[in-house]
ROLUM-597603 format. One record per residue (C-alpha): x, y, z; residue in one letter; residue number from 1. Coordinates in Angstrom, 1 decimal. Example, Ala and Ser with C-alpha at 12.3 -4.5 7.8 and 13.67 -1.06 7.14 Angstrom:
[node [12.3,-4.5,7.8],A,1]
[node [13.7,-1.1,7.1],S,2]
***
This chain:
[node [45.5,-132.4,-118.3],X,1]
[node [45.1,-129.1,-116.4],X,2]
[node [47.1,-128.5,-113.2],X,3]
[node [44.9,-128.6,-110.1],X,4]
[node [45.2,-125.9,-107.4],X,5]
[node [43.4,-126.6,-104.1],X,6]
[node [42.6,-123.8,-101.7],X,7]
[node [41.3,-124.4,-98.2],X,8]
[node [41.4,-122.7,-94.8],X,9]
[node [43.9,-125.3,-93.6],X,10]
[node [46.3,-127.4,-95.6],X,11]
[node [46.8,-131.1,-95.1],X,12]
[node [50.6,-131.2,-95.2],X,13]
[node [52.2,-134.5,-96.2],X,14]
[node [53.7,-135.3,-92.8],X,15]
[node [50.4,-134.9,-90.9],X,16]
[node [49.0,-138.0,-89.2],X,17]
[node [45.6,-136.4,-88.8],X,18]
[node [44.6,-136.2,-92.5],X,19]
[node [41.1,-137.6,-93.1],X,20]
[node [39.2,-138.9,-96.1],X,21]
[node [38.8,-135.5,-97.7],X,22]
[node [42.5,-134.8,-97.5],X,23]
[node [43.2,-138.2,-99.0],X,24]
[node [40.9,-137.6,-101.9],X,25]
[node [42.3,-134.1,-102.7],X,26]
[node [45.8,-135.5,-102.3],X,27]
[node [45.0,-138.2,-104.9],X,28]
[node [43.6,-135.6,-107.3],X,29]
[node [46.7,-133.4,-106.9],X,30]
[node [49.0,-136.3,-107.6],X,31]
[node [47.1,-137.2,-110.7],X,32]
[node [47.4,-133.8,-112.3],X,33]
[node [50.4,-132.3,-110.4],X,34]
[node [49.4,-129.3,-108.4],X,35]
[node [49.4,-126.8,-105.6],X,36]
[node [47.7,-126.8,-102.2],X,37]
[node [47.3,-123.3,-100.7],X,38]
[node [45.9,-122.1,-97.3],X,39]
[node [46.6,-120.9,-93.8],X,40]
[node [49.5,-122.6,-92.0],X,41]
[node [47.7,-122.8,-88.7],X,42]
[node [50.4,-120.5,-87.2],X,43]
[node [49.6,-117.2,-85.5],X,44]
[node [52.5,-114.8,-86.2],X,45]
[node [53.7,-112.1,-83.7],X,46]
[node [53.8,-109.4,-86.4],X,47]
[node [51.8,-109.0,-89.6],X,48]
[node [50.1,-111.7,-91.7],X,49]
[node [51.8,-112.9,-94.9],X,50]
[node [54.8,-115.0,-94.2],X,51]
[node [54.9,-117.9,-96.7],X,52]
[node [56.1,-121.4,-96.3],X,53]
[node [56.7,-123.7,-99.3],X,54]
[node [57.3,-127.4,-99.3],X,55]
[node [57.0,-130.1,-101.9],X,56]
[node [56.3,-133.9,-101.9],X,57]
[node [55.4,-136.4,-104.6],X,58]
[node [54.8,-133.8,-107.2],X,59]
[node [52.6,-131.5,-105.0],X,60]
[node [53.6,-128.0,-103.9],X,61]
[node [52.3,-127.0,-100.5],X,62]
[node [52.1,-123.2,-99.9],X,63]
[node [50.9,-121.9,-96.5],X,64]
[node [50.6,-118.5,-95.0],X,65]
[node [50.8,-117.3,-91.5],X,66]
[node [48.2,-115.0,-90.0],X,67]
[node [48.6,-112.2,-87.4],X,68]
[node [46.8,-112.5,-84.1],X,69]
[node [44.5,-109.7,-85.2],X,70]
[node [43.6,-111.4,-88.5],X,71]
[node [43.2,-114.8,-86.8],X,72]
[node [40.7,-113.4,-84.3],X,73]
[node [38.8,-111.4,-86.9],X,74]
[node [38.8,-113.8,-89.9],X,75]
[node [38.7,-117.2,-88.1],X,76]
[node [37.4,-116.9,-84.6],X,77]
[node [35.3,-113.9,-85.5],X,78]
[node [33.5,-113.8,-88.8],X,79]
[node [34.0,-117.4,-89.9],X,80]
[node [33.0,-119.1,-86.6],X,81]
[node [30.9,-116.6,-84.7],X,82]
[node [29.0,-115.2,-87.7],X,83]
[node [29.0,-117.5,-90.7],X,84]
[node [28.9,-120.9,-88.9],X,85]
[node [25.7,-120.2,-87.0],X,86]
[node [24.1,-118.4,-90.0],X,87]
[node [24.8,-121.4,-92.3],X,88]
[node [23.4,-123.7,-89.7],X,89]
[node [20.1,-121.8,-89.6],X,90]
[node [20.9,-120.2,-86.2],X,91]
[node [20.3,-116.5,-86.7],X,92]
[node [19.8,-116.2,-82.9],X,93]
[node [23.5,-117.1,-82.4],X,94]
[node [24.9,-114.9,-85.1],X,95]
[node [27.5,-112.4,-83.7],X,96]
[node [27.8,-109.8,-86.4],X,97]
[node [30.6,-107.2,-86.2],X,98]
[node [31.7,-104.9,-89.0],X,99]
[node [35.3,-105.2,-87.8],X,100]
[node [35.4,-109.0,-88.1],X,101]
[node [33.7,-108.8,-91.5],X,102]
[node [36.4,-106.5,-92.7],X,103]
[node [39.1,-108.8,-91.4],X,104]
[node [37.4,-111.7,-93.2],X,105]
[node [37.5,-109.8,-96.5],X,106]
[node [41.0,-108.7,-95.7],X,107]
[node [42.3,-112.2,-95.2],X,108]
[node [40.6,-113.4,-98.4],X,109]
[node [42.2,-110.5,-100.2],X,110]
[node [45.6,-111.5,-98.7],X,111]
[node [45.1,-115.1,-99.9],X,112]
[node [44.2,-113.8,-103.4],X,113]
[node [47.2,-111.5,-103.5],X,114]
[node [49.6,-114.4,-103.0],X,115]
[node [47.6,-117.0,-105.0],X,116]
[node [47.3,-114.8,-108.0],X,117]
[node [51.0,-115.0,-108.5],X,118]
[node [50.9,-118.8,-108.6],X,119]
[node [47.8,-119.5,-110.7],X,120]
[node [48.1,-120.0,-114.5],X,121]
[node [45.3,-119.3,-116.9],X,122]
[node [44.9,-123.1,-117.7],X,123]
[node [44.8,-124.2,-114.1],X,124]
[node [41.7,-125.6,-112.4],X,125]
[node [41.3,-124.0,-109.0],X,126]
[node [39.1,-125.8,-106.4],X,127]
[node [38.3,-123.6,-103.3],X,128]
[node [36.7,-125.1,-100.2],X,129]
[node [34.2,-124.0,-97.6],X,130]
[node [32.7,-121.0,-95.9],X,131]
[node [36.0,-119.4,-94.8],X,132]
[node [36.7,-118.5,-98.5],X,133]
[node [33.4,-117.5,-100.0],X,134]
[node [34.6,-114.2,-101.6],X,135]
[node [38.0,-115.6,-102.7],X,136]
[node [37.1,-116.0,-106.4],X,137]
[node [35.9,-112.3,-106.5],X,138]
[node [39.2,-111.2,-105.1],X,139]
[node [41.1,-113.4,-107.6],X,140]
[node [39.1,-112.0,-110.5],X,141]
[node [40.0,-108.5,-109.4],X,142]
[node [43.6,-109.4,-109.7],X,143]
[node [43.2,-110.7,-113.3],X,144]
[node [43.0,-114.4,-112.6],X,145]
[node [41.3,-116.1,-115.6],X,146]
[node [41.5,-119.8,-114.6],X,147]
[node [38.5,-121.9,-114.0],X,148]
[node [37.4,-121.4,-110.3],X,149]
[node [35.2,-123.9,-108.5],X,150]
[node [33.9,-123.7,-104.9],X,151]
[node [32.5,-126.4,-102.7],X,152]
[node [30.5,-125.6,-99.5],X,153]
[node [30.8,-128.4,-97.0],X,154]
[node [28.1,-127.1,-94.6],X,155]
[node [24.4,-126.4,-95.3],X,156]
[node [23.1,-123.5,-97.3],X,157]
[node [20.1,-122.0,-95.5],X,158]
[node [17.0,-120.3,-96.9],X,159]
[node [17.4,-116.9,-98.7],X,160]
[node [15.6,-115.1,-95.8],X,161]
[node [18.2,-116.4,-93.3],X,162]
[node [21.1,-115.3,-95.5],X,163]
[node [19.5,-111.9,-95.9],X,164]
[node [19.4,-111.5,-92.1],X,165]
[node [23.2,-110.9,-92.3],X,166]
[node [24.0,-107.2,-92.7],X,167]
[node [25.7,-106.6,-96.0],X,168]
[node [25.1,-110.2,-97.0],X,169]
[node [25.7,-109.4,-100.7],X,170]
[node [29.4,-108.7,-100.0],X,171]
[node [29.9,-112.3,-98.9],X,172]
[node [27.3,-114.4,-100.6],X,173]
[node [26.9,-112.3,-103.8],X,174]
[node [30.6,-112.9,-104.3],X,175]
[node [29.8,-116.6,-105.1],X,176]
[node [28.8,-115.5,-108.6],X,177]
[node [32.5,-115.0,-109.5],X,178]
[node [33.0,-118.7,-109.5],X,179]
[node [32.5,-120.9,-112.6],X,180]
[node [30.9,-123.7,-110.5],X,181]
[node [29.5,-123.6,-107.0],X,182]
[node [29.0,-127.0,-105.4],X,183]
[node [26.6,-128.0,-102.5],X,184]
[node [26.0,-131.1,-100.5],X,185]
[node [22.3,-131.6,-101.4],X,186]
[node [19.6,-130.7,-103.9],X,187]
[node [17.9,-128.7,-101.2],X,188]
[node [21.0,-126.6,-100.6],X,189]
[node [21.1,-126.0,-104.4],X,190]
[node [17.5,-124.9,-104.5],X,191]
[node [18.0,-122.5,-101.6],X,192]
[node [21.0,-120.9,-103.3],X,193]
[node [19.1,-120.5,-106.5],X,194]
[node [16.3,-118.8,-104.5],X,195]
[node [18.9,-116.4,-103.0],X,196]
[node [20.3,-115.5,-106.4],X,197]
[node [16.7,-114.9,-107.8],X,198]
[node [15.2,-113.1,-104.8],X,199]
[node [18.1,-111.0,-103.3],X,200]
[node [20.5,-110.7,-106.2],X,201]
[node [18.1,-109.9,-109.0],X,202]
[node [19.5,-112.9,-111.0],X,203]
[node [17.8,-115.5,-113.1],X,204]
[node [17.7,-119.3,-112.9],X,205]
[node [18.0,-120.0,-116.6],X,206]
[node [17.7,-123.8,-115.9],X,207]
[node [18.5,-126.0,-113.0],X,208]
[node [22.1,-125.2,-111.9],X,209]
[node [22.4,-122.5,-114.7],X,210]
[node [22.4,-119.0,-113.2],X,211]
[node [22.7,-115.5,-114.6],X,212]
[node [23.6,-112.5,-112.5],X,213]
[node [22.1,-109.0,-113.1],X,214]
[node [25.2,-107.9,-115.0],X,215]
[node [24.7,-110.8,-117.4],X,216]
[node [27.5,-113.0,-116.1],X,217]
[node [26.5,-116.7,-116.2],X,218]
[node [27.8,-119.5,-113.8],X,219]
[node [26.8,-122.9,-112.7],X,220]
[node [25.8,-124.6,-109.5],X,221]
[node [25.1,-128.3,-108.6],X,222]
[node [24.8,-130.8,-105.8],X,223]
[node [27.8,-133.1,-105.1],X,224]
[node [27.1,-135.2,-102.0],X,225]
[node [30.5,-135.9,-100.5],X,226]
[node [31.4,-139.5,-99.8],X,227]
[node [33.9,-141.6,-97.9],X,228]
[node [36.4,-144.3,-98.8],X,229]
[node [33.8,-146.9,-97.9],X,230]
[node [35.8,-150.0,-98.9],X,231]
[node [39.0,-148.8,-97.2],X,232]
[node [37.1,-147.9,-94.0],X,233]
[node [35.4,-151.3,-94.0],X,234]
[node [38.8,-153.1,-94.0],X,235]
[node [40.1,-150.7,-91.4],X,236]
[node [37.1,-151.5,-89.1],X,237]
[node [37.7,-155.3,-89.5],X,238]
[node [41.3,-154.9,-88.4],X,239]
[node [40.4,-152.5,-85.6],X,240]
[node [39.0,-155.4,-83.5],X,241]
[node [42.6,-156.1,-82.6],X,242]
[node [43.1,-152.7,-81.0],X,243]
[node [43.4,-152.8,-77.3],X,244]
[node [41.0,-150.0,-76.5],X,245]
[node [38.4,-151.6,-78.8],X,246]
[node [38.8,-154.9,-77.1],X,247]
[node [38.5,-153.2,-73.7],X,248]
[node [35.2,-151.5,-74.7],X,249]
[node [33.8,-154.8,-76.0],X,250]
[node [34.8,-156.5,-72.7],X,251]
[node [33.2,-153.8,-70.6],X,252]
[node [29.8,-154.1,-72.3],X,253]
[node [29.4,-157.7,-71.3],X,254]
[node [26.1,-158.9,-72.9],X,255]
[node [24.7,-155.4,-73.3],X,256]
[node [24.3,-153.7,-76.7],X,257]
[node [26.1,-150.4,-77.5],X,258]
[node [24.6,-147.2,-79.0],X,259]
[node [27.3,-144.8,-80.1],X,260]
[node [27.4,-141.1,-81.1],X,261]
[node [30.6,-139.4,-82.3],X,262]
[node [30.3,-135.7,-82.8],X,263]
[node [32.4,-132.6,-82.5],X,264]
[node [31.1,-130.6,-79.5],X,265]
[node [28.9,-128.2,-81.4],X,266]
[node [25.4,-126.8,-81.0],X,267]
[node [24.5,-127.9,-84.6],X,268]
[node [24.9,-131.6,-83.6],X,269]
[node [21.8,-131.7,-81.4],X,270]
[node [23.5,-133.3,-78.4],X,271]
[node [21.3,-132.0,-75.6],X,272]
[node [18.3,-133.1,-77.7],X,273]
[node [19.9,-136.6,-78.1],X,274]
[node [20.6,-136.9,-74.4],X,275]
[node [17.0,-136.0,-73.7],X,276]
[node [15.7,-138.5,-76.2],X,277]
[node [17.9,-141.3,-74.7],X,278]
[node [16.4,-140.5,-71.3],X,279]
[node [12.9,-140.7,-72.9],X,280]
[node [13.9,-144.1,-74.2],X,281]
[node [14.8,-145.3,-70.7],X,282]
[node [11.4,-143.9,-69.4],X,283]
[node [9.2,-145.2,-72.2],X,284]
[node [10.7,-148.7,-72.6],X,285]
[node [11.3,-150.0,-69.1],X,286]
[node [11.4,-153.6,-70.6],X,287]
[node [14.7,-152.7,-72.2],X,288]
[node [16.2,-151.3,-68.9],X,289]
[node [19.9,-152.4,-68.6],X,290]
[node [20.1,-153.8,-72.2],X,291]
[node [21.8,-150.8,-73.8],X,292]
[node [24.8,-148.6,-73.0],X,293]
[node [25.1,-145.2,-74.8],X,294]
[node [28.6,-144.0,-75.5],X,295]
[node [28.8,-140.4,-76.6],X,296]
[node [32.3,-139.2,-77.8],X,297]
[node [32.3,-135.4,-78.2],X,298]
[node [35.8,-133.9,-78.6],X,299]
[node [35.9,-130.2,-77.5],X,300]
[node [36.0,-127.7,-80.3],X,301]
[node [36.2,-123.9,-80.2],X,302]
[node [36.6,-123.8,-76.5],X,303]
[node [37.2,-120.1,-76.5],X,304]
[node [33.6,-119.4,-77.7],X,305]
[node [31.1,-118.9,-74.9],X,306]
[node [28.3,-120.9,-76.5],X,307]
[node [30.6,-124.0,-76.8],X,308]
[node [31.7,-123.8,-73.1],X,309]
[node [28.0,-123.6,-72.1],X,310]
[node [27.2,-126.6,-74.2],X,311]
[node [29.9,-128.7,-72.6],X,312]
[node [28.7,-127.8,-69.1],X,313]
[node [25.1,-128.6,-70.1],X,314]
[node [26.0,-132.1,-71.4],X,315]
[node [28.1,-132.9,-68.4],X,316]
[node [25.1,-132.1,-66.2],X,317]
[node [22.7,-134.0,-68.4],X,318]
[node [24.9,-137.2,-68.4],X,319]
[node [25.0,-137.0,-64.6],X,320]
[node [21.3,-136.5,-64.3],X,321]
[node [20.5,-139.5,-66.6],X,322]
[node [22.9,-141.8,-64.8],X,323]
[node [21.8,-140.6,-61.4],X,324]
[node [18.2,-141.5,-62.2],X,325]
[node [18.6,-144.8,-64.1],X,326]
[node [22.0,-146.5,-63.3],X,327]
[node [22.4,-149.7,-61.5],X,328]
[node [25.5,-150.7,-59.5],X,329]
[node [26.7,-152.8,-62.5],X,330]
[node [25.4,-150.5,-65.3],X,331]
[node [25.9,-146.9,-66.3],X,332]
[node [23.5,-145.9,-69.1],X,333]
[node [25.5,-143.0,-70.5],X,334]
[node [29.3,-142.9,-71.0],X,335]
[node [30.2,-139.3,-72.0],X,336]
[node [33.8,-138.7,-73.2],X,337]
[node [35.4,-135.4,-74.3],X,338]
[node [38.5,-136.7,-76.1],X,339]
[node [39.7,-137.5,-79.5],X,340]
[node [40.4,-141.1,-80.7],X,341]
[node [42.5,-142.3,-83.6],X,342]
[node [40.3,-142.9,-86.7],X,343]
[node [41.2,-146.6,-86.7],X,344]
[node [39.9,-146.9,-83.1],X,345]
[node [36.7,-145.1,-83.9],X,346]
[node [36.0,-147.6,-86.7],X,347]
[node [36.3,-150.4,-84.2],X,348]
[node [33.9,-148.7,-81.9],X,349]
[node [31.4,-148.3,-84.7],X,350]
[node [31.7,-152.0,-85.6],X,351]
[node [30.9,-153.0,-82.0],X,352]
[node [27.7,-150.8,-81.9],X,353]
[node [24.2,-152.1,-82.4],X,354]
[node [23.0,-148.6,-82.9],X,355]
[node [24.5,-145.5,-84.5],X,356]
[node [23.0,-142.2,-83.3],X,357]
[node [23.5,-139.4,-85.8],X,358]
[node [20.9,-136.8,-84.9],X,359]
[node [22.1,-133.3,-85.8],X,360]
[node [19.8,-130.3,-85.9],X,361]
[node [21.4,-129.3,-89.1],X,362]
[node [24.3,-130.8,-91.0],X,363]
[node [25.7,-130.4,-94.6],X,364]
[node [26.3,-134.1,-94.9],X,365]
[node [27.6,-135.9,-91.7],X,366]
[node [30.2,-138.4,-92.7],X,367]
[node [29.9,-140.2,-89.4],X,368]
[node [26.7,-141.6,-90.7],X,369]
[node [28.4,-143.1,-93.7],X,370]
[node [31.4,-144.2,-91.7],X,371]
[node [29.1,-146.0,-89.2],X,372]
[node [27.5,-147.9,-92.1],X,373]
[node [30.9,-148.8,-93.8],X,374]
[node [32.3,-150.1,-90.5],X,375]
[node [29.6,-152.6,-89.8],X,376]
[node [30.0,-156.4,-89.8],X,377]
[node [28.1,-157.5,-93.0],X,378]
[node [26.8,-160.6,-91.1],X,379]
[node [25.5,-158.7,-88.0],X,380]
[node [25.3,-155.0,-88.9],X,381]
[node [24.0,-152.3,-86.6],X,382]
[node [21.1,-150.0,-87.3],X,383]
[node [21.5,-146.3,-88.0],X,384]
[node [19.2,-143.7,-86.4],X,385]
[node [19.6,-140.6,-88.6],X,386]
[node [18.2,-137.1,-88.5],X,387]
[node [16.2,-135.9,-91.4],X,388]
[node [18.2,-132.7,-91.2],X,389]
[node [21.5,-134.3,-92.1],X,390]
[node [22.4,-134.2,-95.8],X,391]
[node [23.2,-138.0,-95.5],X,392]
[node [19.4,-138.6,-95.0],X,393]
[node [18.9,-138.0,-98.7],X,394]
[node [21.1,-141.0,-99.5],X,395]
[node [20.9,-143.5,-96.7],X,396]
[node [17.5,-145.0,-97.3],X,397]
[node [18.1,-147.9,-94.9],X,398]
[node [18.4,-145.7,-91.8],X,399]
[node [15.6,-145.1,-89.3],X,400]
[node [14.9,-141.4,-90.1],X,401]
[node [13.9,-139.2,-87.2],X,402]
[node [13.1,-135.6,-86.3],X,403]
[node [15.8,-134.7,-83.6],X,404]
[node [13.3,-132.2,-82.0],X,405]
[node [10.9,-135.1,-81.3],X,406]
[node [12.2,-136.8,-78.2],X,407]
[node [9.5,-139.5,-78.1],X,408]
[node [10.1,-140.3,-81.8],X,409]
[node [13.9,-140.7,-81.3],X,410]
[node [13.3,-142.7,-78.2],X,411]
[node [11.0,-145.1,-80.0],X,412]
[node [13.5,-145.3,-82.9],X,413]
[node [16.2,-146.4,-80.5],X,414]
[node [13.9,-149.1,-79.2],X,415]
[node [13.1,-150.3,-82.7],X,416]
[node [16.8,-150.4,-83.6],X,417]
[node [17.6,-152.4,-80.5],X,418]
[node [14.9,-155.0,-81.2],X,419]
[node [15.4,-155.1,-85.0],X,420]
[node [16.0,-158.7,-86.2],X,421]
[node [19.4,-159.3,-87.9],X,422]
[node [17.7,-160.1,-91.3],X,423]
[node [16.1,-156.6,-91.3],X,424]
[node [19.4,-155.0,-90.3],X,425]
[node [21.2,-156.8,-93.1],X,426]
[node [18.7,-155.7,-95.7],X,427]
[node [18.9,-152.0,-94.6],X,428]
[node [22.7,-152.1,-94.3],X,429]
[node [23.2,-153.6,-97.8],X,430]
[node [21.1,-150.8,-99.4],X,431]
[node [23.1,-148.1,-97.7],X,432]
[node [26.5,-149.8,-98.3],X,433]
[node [25.8,-150.1,-102.0],X,434]
[node [25.2,-146.4,-102.2],X,435]
[node [28.3,-145.3,-100.3],X,436]
[node [30.5,-147.6,-102.3],X,437]
[node [29.1,-146.5,-105.7],X,438]
[node [29.5,-142.8,-104.9],X,439]
[node [32.5,-142.7,-102.7],X,440]
[node [35.0,-139.9,-101.9],X,441]
[node [36.9,-140.6,-105.2],X,442]
[node [33.7,-140.6,-107.3],X,443]
[node [32.7,-137.3,-105.6],X,444]
[node [35.9,-135.4,-106.4],X,445]
[node [36.1,-136.8,-110.0],X,446]
[node [32.4,-135.7,-110.5],X,447]
[node [33.1,-132.2,-109.2],X,448]
[node [36.3,-131.7,-111.2],X,449]
[node [34.8,-133.0,-114.4],X,450]
[node [31.9,-130.6,-114.0],X,451]
[node [34.3,-127.7,-113.3],X,452]
[node [36.3,-128.6,-116.4],X,453]
[node [33.2,-128.2,-118.5],X,454]
[node [31.6,-125.3,-116.5],X,455]
[node [32.2,-122.8,-119.3],X,456]
[node [30.9,-124.9,-122.1],X,457]
***
């Protein structure tokens, strides 16, 4: 069996208590084959980038690298989060392009490649993750690395015309042709990528997922919809009912139903649109007044970016506006919380909820949707209201699918979910639960790595 090398922007070190499902799956794969996990340490050095830290545990080597303040601002805060993130979420209007940050992005990828090339053997399998590292394979090839290189994009891939709106887009996205296998969340993402190769790279789509560049180099691409540890999360949710904060939430609701949203505070998640739709629900369905409490958990992210600060202020005002117009002395329609909860606690919150609200404007997959399903009580499951623009919508056929830009449509879906009989909820839940158990996080990573092993066949 080939050794596995995982590369990501951040490394899930073995002593971290914050490691999620993806980290668990990659950790399991590394333990099976023996391997190396390489990436940024999360530390910002006073001097130059490049100081390495190495540790080992259970047959896995962890190699992390420090970044200078200048590289952190250019590579991470700049090109990754101010340029690529909005671009990949179809938001050309929010793209902040700067040639200096683009150069820093390429520079850090080259720095990663310089150190990684010394570690990688020809018979290794190298699995590189997400938009921070799009050109890493190209940099590794320039340094003579011959190992199989695979890439997985965790966020959406937009249309070719949007990608082409980025100045010098070929420097970043054309570099994907250096991989042996490029993985996406959905078939639509794969189709858009093939269009980009054909329209803006002069390449050919030989067959579905088989691509040829202008210079004749061939590589593969495919869709691998990421999963969760569905069975493990279901057990965690059952045990979570003993957690004090979960019991307090249950007690505070009284006889009212709970609708829950859990999202990182980000403009891609459609939170202002969701608040607006909940207000429309209160206006359009006065017969359900006082029957439903909406809890929105939105931990702050990227607080140094102006658009994120503005979003937080907008949501705070929106929550106050809704409560001011609709609350009763004994009922607050919206509970808006900007803090992080332990994963076990969140699963308990999901299990309490009659309705899960997952309404992003654009999302690669959205694992909260799958976690909500897995956390439900099989005898009395909640209903999922899900955006058609989330990758999960292609799999979760038991959800109430909505357009997040249609406030009235979302409002009516909330009403439908609230009134849905338990038999209908069970039927919808069972269909979704079967899917997320059959293709869970472990099936996903085995599928990708098997495809990468054979990508050169």
